[in-house]
All heavy atoms as an XYZ file, in Angstrom:
810
protein
N      87.685     97.518    100.485
C      88.387     98.709    101.124
C      89.518     99.318    100.381
O      89.528    100.574    100.117
C      88.656     98.358    102.647
C      89.195     99.547    103.309
S      88.086    100.828    103.684
C      89.041    101.896    104.584
N      90.453     98.451    100.109
C      91.510     98.959     99.339
C      91.342     99.462     97.975
O      91.781    100.490     97.571
C      92.696     97.865     99.279
C      93.687     97.740    100.335
C      94.586     96.519    100.167
C      94.618     98.905    100.376
N      90.333     98.815     97.300
C      89.915     99.307     95.896
C      89.290    100.650     96.070
O      89.500    101.561     95.275
C      89.010     98.293     95.305
C      89.681     97.379     94.369
C      88.941     96.076     94.161
C      89.889     98.058     92.986
N      88.466    100.768     97.055
C      87.781    102.053     97.293
C      88.778    103.178     97.666
O      88.672    104.303     97.033
C      86.763    101.945     98.360
C      85.937    103.273     98.613
C      84.763    103.046     99.548
N      83.913    104.164     99.501
C      83.910    105.120    100.528
N      84.691    104.900    101.558
N      83.209    106.155    100.497
N      89.711    102.844     98.445
C      90.735    103.849     98.817
C      91.477    104.269     97.494
O      91.815    105.393     97.287
C      91.660    103.258     99.822
C      92.655    104.299    100.360
C      92.135    105.591    100.896
C      93.684    103.534    101.294
N      91.882    103.291     96.801
C      92.635    103.514     95.461
C      91.791    104.500     94.628
O      92.313    105.386     93.980
C      92.984    102.172     94.863
N      90.441    104.136     94.517
C      89.613    105.010     93.680
C      89.571    106.421     94.237
O      89.570    107.404     93.447
C      88.251    104.426     93.644
C      87.278    105.222     92.853
C      87.205    105.441     91.471
C      86.338    105.985     93.577
C      86.376    106.281     90.979
C      85.340    106.860     92.985
C      85.457    106.922     91.645
O      84.554    107.826     91.040
N      89.557    106.613     95.552
C      89.432    107.843     96.114
C      90.606    108.727     95.993
O      90.554    109.910     95.858
C      89.009    107.768     97.590
C      87.478    107.266     97.868
C      87.309    107.116     99.339
C      86.509    108.219     97.311
N      91.763    108.073     96.031
C      93.053    108.787     95.940
C      93.582    108.838     94.544
O      94.686    109.417     94.371
C      93.979    108.199     96.968
C      93.470    108.351     98.322
C      94.491    106.817     96.669
N      92.936    108.225     93.506
C      93.585    108.182     92.195
C      93.994    109.638     91.686
O      94.948    109.687     91.024
C      92.523    107.550     91.228
O      91.348    108.225     91.184
N      93.198    110.689     91.979
C      93.709    112.053     91.588
C      95.048    112.440     92.132
O      95.818    113.246     91.730
C      92.695    112.896     91.911
C      91.479    112.179     92.196
C      91.902    110.873     92.612
N      95.474    111.636     93.278
C      96.571    112.088     93.987
C      97.821    111.196     93.541
O      98.860    111.197     94.158
C      96.376    111.788     95.536
C      95.359    112.843     96.015
C      94.792    112.353     97.422
N      93.912    113.227     97.955
C      92.513    113.211     97.534
N      92.123    112.407     96.776
N      91.788    114.138     98.118
N      97.662    110.494     92.409
C      98.724    109.703     92.007
C      99.937    110.510     91.365
O     100.996    109.950     90.876
C      98.371    108.660     90.862
C      97.728    107.463     91.497
C      96.392    107.093     91.134
C      98.360    106.708     92.392
C      95.788    105.910     91.566
C      97.827    105.581     92.961
C      96.593    105.278     92.582
N      99.802    111.805     91.510
C     100.855    112.699     91.044
C     102.144    112.446     91.890
O     103.177    112.782     91.537
C     100.462    114.137     91.213
N     101.903    111.724     93.020
C     102.999    111.406     93.910
C     104.023    110.459     93.197
O     105.251    110.339     93.529
C     102.621    110.903     95.237
N     103.453    109.703     92.271
C     104.391    108.801     91.488
C     105.490    109.550     90.783
O     106.529    108.948     90.561
C     103.551    108.044     90.636
C     102.578    107.044     91.141
C     101.763    106.291     90.075
C     103.338    106.035     92.028
N     105.310    110.814     90.493
C     106.266    111.627     89.726
C     107.488    111.777     90.560
O     108.630    112.102     90.027
C     105.793    112.913     89.288
C     105.582    113.904     90.238
C     104.978    115.160     89.609
N     104.638    116.188     90.681
C     105.524    116.891     91.301
N     106.815    116.750     90.976
N     105.219    117.640     92.259
N     107.387    111.662     91.902
C     108.440    111.823     92.756
C     109.501    110.721     92.496
O     110.773    110.915     92.790
C     107.986    111.685     94.273
C     107.127    112.762     94.728
C     106.611    112.453     96.167
C     107.826    114.103     94.725
N     109.223    109.590     92.040
C     110.147    108.515     91.763
C     111.249    108.970     90.697
O     112.339    108.537     90.910
C     109.489    107.345     91.209
C     108.534    106.635     92.284
C     107.831    105.524     91.471
C     109.146    106.085     93.393
N     110.917    109.983     89.835
C     111.880    110.285     88.868
C     112.571    111.566     89.211
O     113.505    112.016     88.512
C     111.260    110.509     87.454
O     110.278    111.547     87.540
N     112.254    112.078     90.364
C     112.836    113.408     90.739
C     114.170    113.254     91.573
O     114.307    112.202     92.285
C     111.918    114.217     91.643
C     110.693    114.719     90.884
S     109.613    115.470     92.014
C     110.554    117.107     92.428
N     115.236    114.110     91.379
C     116.402    114.036     92.197
C     116.020    114.460     93.641
O     115.031    115.135     93.968
C     117.401    114.932     91.588
O     116.995    116.291     91.799
N     116.879    114.088     94.551
C     116.785    114.468     95.975
C     116.731    115.999     96.120
O     116.040    116.565     96.875
C     117.894    113.892     96.871
C     117.765    112.404     97.058
C     118.715    111.532     96.594
C     116.692    111.979     97.727
C     118.553    110.126     96.799
C     116.513    110.617     98.018
C     117.507    109.725     97.525
O     117.251    108.360     97.736
N     117.557    116.690     95.326
C     117.568    118.165     95.371
C     116.232    118.742     94.993
O     115.737    119.642     95.668
C     118.701    118.699     94.503
C     118.918    120.227     94.509
C     119.786    120.793     93.524
N     119.903    122.150     93.428
C     118.952    122.942     92.859
N     117.943    122.402     92.189
N     119.021    124.190     92.837
N     115.669    118.262     93.935
C     114.434    118.689     93.435
C     113.284    118.437     94.437
O     112.419    119.296     94.627
C     113.953    118.028     92.112
C     114.850    118.455     90.920
O     115.484    119.485     91.047
O     114.887    117.757     89.944
N     113.379    117.310     95.125
C     112.447    117.018     96.192
C     112.572    117.864     97.350
O     111.526    118.437     97.908
C     112.602    115.508     96.652
C     112.155    114.505     95.577
C     112.336    113.098     96.095
C     112.193    112.073     94.902
N     112.514    110.720     95.312
N     113.770    118.296     97.733
C     114.005    119.065     98.851
C     113.547    120.535     98.610
O     112.889    121.152     99.428
C     115.598    119.265     99.142
C     116.080    117.950     99.802
O     115.265    117.076    100.312
O     117.285    117.775     99.781
N     113.704    120.941     97.382
C     113.232    122.235     96.914
C     111.685    122.324     96.976
O     111.110    123.269     97.521
C     113.722    122.717     95.535
C     113.008    123.849     94.938
C     115.219    122.980     95.579
N     111.061    121.246     96.497
C     109.633    121.145     96.580
C     109.100    121.065     97.971
O     108.072    121.767     98.243
C     109.098    119.973     95.828
C     107.528    119.901     95.708
C     106.982    118.840     94.836
O     107.812    118.209     94.087
O     105.803    118.666     94.813
N     109.766    120.408     98.840
C     109.351    120.391    100.245
C     109.390    121.706    100.924
O     108.540    122.142    101.652
C     110.199    119.349    101.032
C     109.782    117.906    100.575
C     110.106    119.384    102.423
C     110.832    116.858    101.123
N     110.552    122.425    100.634
C     110.719    123.772    101.207
C     109.528    124.660    100.735
O     109.021    125.514    101.426
C     112.061    124.287    100.863
C     113.227    123.740    101.628
C     114.572    124.173    101.209
C     113.105    123.905    103.132
N     109.325    124.617     99.359
C     108.241    125.467     98.767
C     106.818    125.097     99.430
O     106.092    126.053     99.699
C     108.263    125.354     97.200
N     106.631    123.853     99.638
C     105.370    123.446    100.212
C     105.276    123.865    101.625
O     104.150    124.334    102.001
C     105.178    121.899    100.041
C     104.930    121.403     98.700
C     105.017    119.858     98.598
C     103.611    121.951     98.148
N     106.298    123.765    102.389
C     106.344    124.252    103.763
C     106.096    125.781    103.891
O     105.389    126.123    104.760
C     107.581    123.864    104.512
C     107.701    122.347    104.751
C     108.905    122.095    105.638
N     108.985    120.658    105.840
C     109.912    120.017    106.501
N     110.959    120.705    106.905
N     109.877    118.785    106.725
N     106.726    126.495    102.969
C     106.588    127.944    103.023
C     104.982    128.264    102.671
O     104.368    129.060    103.334
C     107.470    128.527    101.882
C     107.226    129.962    101.940
N     107.642    130.868    102.974
C     106.601    130.845    100.977
C     107.234    132.232    102.597
N     106.611    132.102    101.378
N     104.455    127.575    101.675
C     103.031    127.771    101.309
C     102.210    127.492    102.514
O     101.147    128.099    102.838
C     102.634    126.994    100.092
C     103.430    127.551     98.918
C     103.003    126.527     97.712
O     101.874    126.542     97.231
N     103.976    125.827     97.314
N     102.556    126.434    103.258
C     101.783    125.918    104.386
C     101.869    126.946    105.521
O     100.805    127.357    106.031
C     102.399    124.548    104.920
C     101.756    124.030    106.072
C     100.749    123.183    105.969
C     102.070    124.342    107.381
C     100.067    122.597    107.012
C     101.560    123.686    108.392
C     100.520    122.879    108.265
N     102.989    127.529    105.717
C     103.098    128.672    106.755
C     102.187    129.878    106.219
O     101.602    130.556    107.062
C     104.459    129.064    106.818
C     105.390    128.078    107.547
O     104.861    127.288    108.335
N     106.578    128.065    107.269
N     102.171    130.226    104.963
C     101.315    131.347    104.523
C      99.919    131.033    104.803
O      99.147    131.888    105.308
C     101.681    131.598    103.055
C     100.630    132.623    102.487
C     103.025    132.124    102.882
N      99.452    129.812    104.479
C      98.087    129.512    104.612
C      97.731    129.488    106.223
O      96.577    129.940    106.557
C      97.815    128.070    104.100
C      97.712    127.945    102.606
C      97.602    126.628    102.130
C      96.514    128.846    102.093
N      98.591    128.984    107.002
C      98.294    129.038    108.365
C      98.201    130.391    108.937
O      97.213    130.739    109.799
C      99.545    128.393    109.226
C      99.278    126.844    109.442
C     100.386    126.264    110.291
O     101.469    126.784    110.374
O     100.039    125.299    110.968
N      98.964    131.335    108.479
C      98.921    132.731    108.949
C      97.550    133.310    108.456
O      96.919    134.083    109.248
C     100.033    133.501    108.206
C     101.346    133.602    109.051
C     102.245    134.613    108.682
N     102.440    134.882    107.182
C     103.286    134.409    106.506
N     104.346    133.534    107.000
N     103.503    134.572    105.192
N      97.107    133.029    107.229
C      95.821    133.498    106.676
C      94.644    132.954    107.401
O      93.659    133.613    107.622
C      95.728    133.323    105.209
C      96.715    134.159    104.438
C      96.681    133.928    102.981
O      95.893    132.991    102.429
N      97.561    134.505    102.206
N      94.713    131.665    107.800
C      93.620    131.045    108.432
C      93.414    131.397    109.885
O      92.292    131.482    110.408
C      93.712    129.456    108.303
C      93.535    128.886    107.127
C      93.894    127.393    107.088
C      92.065    129.065    106.560
N      94.497    131.743    110.457
C      94.502    132.103    111.950
C      93.916    130.962    112.820
O      94.368    129.851    112.723
N      92.741    131.244    113.484
C      92.140    130.252    114.458
C      91.160    129.324    113.640
O      90.640    128.475    114.273
C      91.485    130.961    115.496
N      90.886    129.523    112.341
C      89.960    128.763    111.672
C      90.607    127.324    111.439
O      91.709    127.245    111.087
C      89.675    129.388    110.242
C      88.688    128.532    109.436
C      89.069    130.736    110.337
N      89.745    126.372    111.647
C      90.272    124.930    111.544
C      89.888    124.461    110.130
O      88.867    124.729    109.547
C      89.590    124.107    112.507
C      89.972    124.473    113.953
C      89.375    123.574    114.975
N      89.541    122.171    114.650
C      89.006    121.263    115.492
N      88.328    121.503    116.467
N      89.251    119.940    114.974
N      90.853    123.697    109.622
C      90.672    123.131    108.294
C      89.753    121.805    108.439
O      89.886    121.028    109.366
C      91.961    122.645    107.698
C      91.798    121.974    106.319
C      92.878    123.932    107.446
N      88.725    121.665    107.514
C      87.852    120.507    107.509
C      88.393    119.524    106.446
O      88.572    119.930    105.250
C      86.488    120.978    107.173
C      85.949    121.975    108.059
C      85.749    121.561    109.494
N      84.386    121.176    109.882
C      84.041    120.670    111.034
N      85.071    120.313    111.884
N      82.899    120.457    111.359
N      88.630    118.411    106.781
C      89.034    117.243    105.811
C      87.962    116.434    105.373
O      87.091    116.009    106.197
C      90.102    116.434    106.476
C      91.466    116.980    106.696
C      91.753    117.632    107.933
C      92.383    117.038    105.757
C      92.920    118.292    108.213
C      93.723    117.670    105.991
C      93.912    118.200    107.150
N      87.845    116.160    104.022
C      86.835    115.218    103.558
C      87.225    113.859    104.012
O      88.373    113.556    104.367
C      86.755    115.330    101.989
N      86.240    112.874    103.940
C      86.559    111.501    104.454
C      87.643    110.861    103.602
O      88.520    110.246    104.152
C      85.289    110.725    104.242
N      87.689    111.078    102.252
C      88.844    110.543    101.517
C      90.140    111.266    101.834
O      91.147    110.557    101.732
C      88.406    110.654     99.953
C      88.300    112.033     99.453
C      86.853    112.485     99.434
O      85.959    111.855    100.146
O      86.539    113.489     98.827
N      90.182    112.462    102.157
C      91.388    113.069    102.614
C      91.901    112.468    103.944
O      93.113    112.205    104.062
C      91.218    114.540    102.695
C      90.946    115.252    101.376
O      91.579    114.789    100.385
O      90.163    116.104    101.416
N      90.970    112.263    104.866
C      91.415    111.656    106.078
C      91.895    110.309    105.866
O      92.812    109.890    106.491
C      90.099    111.622    107.028
C      89.776    112.957    107.569
C      88.675    112.862    108.767
N      87.479    112.172    108.371
C      86.424    112.776    107.883
N      86.406    114.126    107.818
N      85.356    112.057    107.629
N      91.211    109.474    105.013
C      91.690    108.153    104.689
C      93.051    108.136    104.108
O      93.868    107.355    104.496
C      90.704    107.415    103.838
N      93.352    109.082    103.108
C      94.563    109.020    102.460
C      95.669    109.419    103.488
O      96.731    108.837    103.530
C      94.529    110.107    101.315
C      95.904    110.270    100.637
C      96.285    109.195     99.710
C      96.632    111.343    100.809
C      97.459    109.402     99.058
C      97.941    111.468    100.152
C      98.255    110.552     99.210
N      95.423    110.468    104.325
C      96.488    110.847    105.288
C      96.613    109.825    106.226
O      97.792    109.526    106.704
C      96.117    112.182    105.915
C      96.229    113.347    104.960
C      95.602    114.662    105.732
C      97.700    113.618    104.679
N      95.628    109.196    106.732
C      95.788    108.129    107.743
C      96.607    106.943    107.182
O      97.454    106.429    107.859
C      94.413    107.583    108.217
N      96.365    106.582    106.038
C      96.980    105.368    105.385
C      98.602    105.786    105.237
O      99.400    104.945    105.352
C      96.393    104.930    104.025
N      98.774    107.081    104.746
C     100.123    107.439    104.463
C     100.945    107.601    105.803
O     102.054    107.165    105.776
C     100.017    108.759    103.751
C     101.370    109.375    103.209
C     101.903    108.555    102.107
C     101.089    110.798    102.710
N     100.382    108.247    106.781
C     101.071    108.598    107.958
C     101.162    107.659    109.050
O     102.079    107.756    109.970
C     100.688    110.022    108.401
C     100.829    111.235    107.430
C     100.088    112.346    107.876
C     102.296    111.389    107.083
N      99.957    106.789    109.247
C     100.017    105.931    110.382
C     101.200    105.027    110.512
O     101.531    104.749    111.783
C      98.636    105.032    110.329
N     101.824    104.566    109.518
C     103.002    103.591    109.756
C     104.172    104.378    110.296
O     105.125    103.696    110.860
C     103.393    103.089    108.411
C     102.100    103.291    107.588
C     101.428    104.458    108.107
N     104.225    105.615    110.399
C     105.358    106.370    110.857
C     105.336    106.375    112.383
O     104.305    106.326    112.990
C     105.381    107.889    110.453
C     105.455    108.153    108.893
C     105.285    109.571    108.758
C     106.869    107.611    108.438
N     106.509    106.308    112.910
C     106.653    106.330    114.454
C     106.073    107.644    114.932
O     106.133    108.712    114.312
C     108.089    106.254    114.824
C     108.772    105.735    113.546
C     107.847    106.051    112.371
N     105.498    107.587    116.173
C     104.856    108.750    116.707
C     105.775    109.920    116.893
O     105.307    111.137    116.548
C     104.254    108.405    118.099
C     103.115    109.205    118.549
C     102.629    108.715    119.912
N     101.605    107.642    119.577
C     100.295    107.764    119.854
N      99.903    108.817    120.357
N      99.579    106.722    119.560
N     107.062    109.756    117.197
C     108.033    110.865    117.265
C     108.233    111.523    116.001
O     108.539    112.819    115.959
C     109.276    110.486    118.080
C     110.035    109.419    117.334
C     109.645    107.982    117.751
O     108.650    107.770    118.579
O     110.255    107.003    117.320
N     108.280    110.771    114.828
C     108.443    111.257    113.505
C     107.213    112.134    113.222
O     107.191    113.237    112.666
C     108.731    110.222    112.546
C     108.644    110.819    111.119
C     110.030    109.521    112.736
N     106.009    111.613    113.478
C     104.682    112.267    113.279
C     104.710    113.701    113.913
O     104.248    114.694    113.420
C     103.549    111.549    113.740
C     102.957    110.496    112.711
C     101.864    109.748    113.403
C     102.478    111.237    111.503
N     105.124    113.745    115.127
C     105.128    115.007    115.928
C     106.055    115.957    115.289
O     105.915    117.266    115.544
C     105.522    114.677    117.376
C     104.384    114.037    118.138
C     104.487    114.140    119.632
N     103.248    113.743    120.259
C     103.021    112.340    120.586
N     104.006    111.497    120.396
N     101.899    112.104    121.134
N     107.108    115.576    114.562
C     107.989    116.598    113.922
C     107.525    117.147    112.635
O     108.004    118.087    112.145
C     109.335    115.868    113.742
C     110.140    115.610    115.019
C     111.630    115.275    114.710
N     111.845    114.357    113.659
C     112.254    113.112    113.931
N     112.403    112.717    115.094
N     112.334    112.217    112.900
N     106.521    116.466    112.108
C     106.000    116.861    110.725
C     105.099    118.049    110.932
O     104.512    118.392    111.995
C     105.169    115.738    110.170
C     105.874    114.485    109.749
C     104.910    113.389    109.187
C     107.048    114.736    108.734
N     105.050    118.884    109.836
C     104.207    120.084    109.765
C     102.891    119.615    109.167
O     102.750    119.282    107.971
C     104.821    121.140    108.991
C     106.055    121.786    109.517
C     105.886    122.782    110.482
N     105.059    123.948    109.898
C     104.258    124.662    110.511
N     104.025    124.503    111.759
N     103.581    125.611    109.914
N     101.799    119.463    109.997
C     100.572    118.895    109.513
C      99.465    119.934    109.828
O      99.594    120.578    110.883
C     100.281    117.588    110.090
C     101.246    116.380    109.860
C     100.959    115.234    110.755
C     101.296    116.019    108.394
N      98.418    119.795    109.066
C      97.218    120.667    109.375
C      96.320    119.936    110.578
O      95.628    120.665    111.283
C      96.320    120.849    108.193
C      96.890    121.754    107.136
C      95.988    121.759    105.905
C      97.062    123.150    107.670
N      96.520    118.671    110.737
C      95.902    117.876    111.763
C      96.996    117.483    112.720
O      98.160    117.222    112.393
C      95.105    116.747    111.219
N      96.583    117.355    113.992
C      97.530    116.951    115.097
C      97.758    115.485    114.797
O      96.929    114.714    114.314
C      96.905    117.054    116.363
C      96.796    118.602    116.882
C      96.296    118.714    118.196
N      95.064    117.881    118.262
C      94.319    117.693    119.355
N      94.603    118.270    120.453
N      93.217    116.905    119.407
N      99.009    114.976    115.070
C      99.445    113.554    114.878
C      98.423    112.707    115.587
O      98.050    111.579    114.972
C     100.809    113.470    115.499
C     101.272    114.799    115.457
C     100.152    115.776    115.621
N      97.918    113.030    116.774
C      97.055    112.064    117.466
C      95.602    111.963    116.762
O      94.979    111.006    116.665
C      96.763    112.583    118.911
C      97.886    112.458    119.775
O      98.767    111.543    119.439
O      98.005    113.140    120.764
N      95.289    113.068    116.043
C      94.099    113.016    115.164
C      94.289    112.077    114.015
O      93.364    111.377    113.659
C      93.789    114.468    114.701
O      93.649    115.322    115.840
C      92.561    114.471    113.800
N      95.444    112.195    113.383
C      95.679    111.328    112.195
C      95.652    109.821    112.632
O      95.118    108.940    112.074
C      97.102    111.529    111.614
C      97.431    110.573    110.495
C      97.053    113.073    110.973
N      96.315    109.577    113.843
C      96.280    108.136    114.326
C      94.758    107.723    114.675
O      94.436    106.624    114.466
C      97.216    108.077    115.542
C      98.628    108.278    115.238
C      99.397    108.261    116.477
C      99.163    107.218    114.270
N      93.966    108.567    115.212
C      92.607    108.337    115.476
C      91.798    108.030    114.185
O      91.062    107.129    114.124
C      91.910    109.515    116.229
C      90.481    109.082    116.643
C      89.682    110.267    117.209
N      89.281    111.007    116.089
C      89.382    112.353    115.924
N      89.982    113.059    116.829
N      88.882    112.879    114.829
N      92.159    108.817    113.038
C      91.499    108.503    111.844
C      91.832    107.154    111.377
O      90.988    106.355    110.801
C      92.013    109.533    110.744
C      91.539    110.895    110.868
C      90.491    111.304    111.722
C      92.112    112.070    110.308
N      90.374    112.725    111.638
C      91.362    113.119    110.808
C      93.085    112.275    109.455
C      91.622    114.431    110.355
C      93.443    113.542    109.000
C      92.696    114.591    109.403
N      93.162    106.762    111.496
C      93.559    105.414    111.206
C      92.829    104.275    111.904
O      92.472    103.325    111.425
C      95.082    105.207    111.288
C      95.619    103.906    110.729
N      95.829    102.923    111.536
C      95.910    103.610    109.526
C      96.341    101.990    110.713
N      96.366    102.404    109.396
N      92.734    104.566    113.333
C      92.061    103.551    114.161
C      90.506    103.410    113.645
O      90.000    102.296    113.546
C      92.067    104.024    115.606
C      93.351    103.655    116.264
C      93.249    103.896    117.786
N      92.697    105.116    118.213
C      93.487    106.236    118.330
N      94.770    106.154    118.243
N      92.831    107.368    118.798
N      89.970    104.668    113.348
C      88.564    104.549    112.931
C      88.471    103.677    111.597
O      87.416    103.024    111.340
C      88.058    105.952    112.715
C      87.849    106.696    113.942
O      87.918    106.078    114.974
O      87.739    107.971    113.958
N      89.373    103.923    110.699
C      89.414    103.189    109.422
C      89.530    101.698    109.665
O      88.822    100.874    109.055
C      90.536    103.625    108.483
C      90.347    104.854    107.736
C      91.614    105.321    107.068
C      89.154    104.820    106.646
N      90.417    101.396    110.565
C      90.560     99.909    110.903
C      89.284     99.332    111.543
O      88.892     98.252    111.315
C      91.721     99.616    111.870
C      93.055    100.021    111.108
S      93.356     98.998    109.639
C      93.121    100.104    108.339
N      88.561    100.078    112.428
C      87.348     99.651    112.977
C      86.301     99.424    111.990
O      85.574     98.443    111.974
C      86.893    100.629    114.041
C      87.623    100.594    115.365
C      86.940    101.784    116.266
C      87.906    101.975    117.443
N      87.369    103.119    118.265
N      86.151    100.377    111.004
C      85.265    100.192    109.947
C      85.518     98.987    109.125
O      84.734     98.234    108.638
C      85.223    101.407    109.010
C      84.575    102.666    109.619
C      84.780    103.831    108.799
O      85.271    103.687    107.676
N      84.405    105.018    109.247
N      86.856     98.741    108.846
C      87.173     97.590    108.010
C      86.831     96.347    108.608
O      86.292     95.308    108.003
C      88.691     97.765    107.761
C      89.234     96.594    106.938
C      90.666     96.707    106.597
N      91.146     95.536    105.885
C      92.369     95.325    105.765
N      93.373     96.040    106.247
N      92.744     94.195    105.082
N      87.108     96.219    109.985
C      86.963     94.942    110.741
C      85.386     94.755    111.007
O      84.981     93.670    111.333
C      87.855     94.935    111.946
C      89.190     94.723    111.527
N      89.731     93.634    110.994
C      90.279     95.569    111.731
C      91.000     93.766    110.816
N      91.366     94.997    111.270
N      84.611     95.852    110.960
C      83.230     95.776    111.325
C      82.491     95.090    110.137
O      81.372     94.602    110.279
C      82.601     97.113    111.731
N      83.077     95.156    108.925
C      82.366     94.663    107.786
C      82.511     93.067    107.668
O      83.294     92.394    108.054
C      82.961     95.298    106.473
C      82.596     96.811    106.400
C      83.119     97.304    105.158
N      82.815     98.759    105.256
C      83.428     99.602    104.484
N      84.331     99.273    103.703
N      83.157    100.846    104.550
């Protein structure tokens, strides 16, 4: 399961570049991403975003360890309870094998 997840998220290893960035650069990138997120939300209106299975797995693995109150403060395309459900589903699949 871990190997499959690593394979699916390998294009997303761009996050490793964050290690060499300063806090200021990270803050600027976060603000830019949040602004783009707001623009996309305005354009989408009531249309719901569809996540692929690998996107759900990546987000669930990344966000599930966070406390629920932190999750609720984040700006996400999916509700925090949905992300936690994705994580539970992943764990059920893992233990079913």
